[in-house]
C-alpha positions in Angstrom: 0.0 0.0 0.0 1.0 3.6 -0.7 1.2 6.1 2.1 -2.0 7.6 1.0 -4.0 4.5 0.7 -2.8 3.5 4.3 -4.1 7.1 5.7 -7.4 6.4 3.7 -8.0 2.8 5.0 -7.3 3.9 8.4 -9.7 6.9 8.1 -6.9 9.4 8.8 -7.5 11.2 5.5 -11.2 11.5 4.3 -13.5 13.4 2.1 -16.1 15.5 3.7 -19.5 14.6 2.4 -20.9 18.1 2.9 -18.2 20.2 1.1 -16.5 17.5 -0.9 -13.1 18.7 0.4 -10.4 16.0 1.1 -8.1 16.4 4.3 -6.6 14.8 7.3 -9.0 14.1 10.2 -8.2 15.3 13.7 -6.8 11.8 14.5 -4.5 12.2 11.5 -3.2 15.6 12.6 -2.6 14.3 16.2 -0.8 11.3 15.0 1.5 12.8 12.2 1.0 16.5 12.3 3.8 19.1 12.9 3.7 21.1 16.1 2.5 24.2 14.4 -0.6 22.3 12.5 -1.5 20.8 15.9 -1.5 24.1 17.7 -3.7 25.5 15.0 -6.1 22.5 15.0 -6.3 22.0 18.7 -4.9 24.8 20.7 -5.4 23.2 24.1 -3.7 20.1 23.3 -0.8 19.1 25.5 0.5 16.4 27.5 1.8 17.1 31.1 3.9 14.6 32.8 4.5 15.4 36.5 6.8 13.7 39.2 5.9 14.2 42.8 7.9 12.5 45.6 8.6 14.9 48.4 5.8 17.5 48.6 2.5 16.8 46.6 1.7 20.6 46.4 4.9 21.1 44.2 6.5 18.7 41.6 9.9 17.5 41.5 10.2 17.1 37.9 7.8 18.0 34.9 7.8 17.5 31.1 5.1 19.4 29.0 4.6 18.0 25.5 2.9 19.9 22.7 4.0 17.5 19.7 2.4 14.7 17.8 1.4 11.4 19.6 4.2 9.4 18.1 7.0 11.7 19.0 5.4 12.3 22.4 5.3 8.7 23.1 9.0 8.5 22.7 9.6 11.6 24.9 7.3 10.3 27.5 8.8 6.8 27.7 12.2 8.6 28.1 10.9 10.6 31.0 9.3 7.7 32.8 12.7 5.8 32.3 14.6 8.4 33.9 12.3 8.5 36.7 12.2 4.8 37.2 16.1 4.8 37.7 15.5 6.8 40.8 15.2 5.2 44.4 11.9 3.6 45.0 10.0 5.4 47.8 7.3 3.8 50.1 5.7 6.2 52.5 4.0 4.9 55.6 0.5 5.9 56.1 0.0 7.9 59.3 -2.3 6.0 61.7 
């Protein structure tokens, strides 16, 4: 399959029945779009990763992603891997 056939069969590129225009769907934009296109289509889109250990009112580390989902997955997994290398902390509940 060509790239366009793959996008059409997965419904990421469709024809609008009302206007007859063809283009990418929102899912296609979020998966493969450039940062500027995503910001124009969905201005509020972001993925916020926060690490809280010592104080739950403040965060110890944070990653704010505003990129497509494929690139965001790689960045998020790297962030999680960097956190998992730290010491495991188990807090006792106060009775």
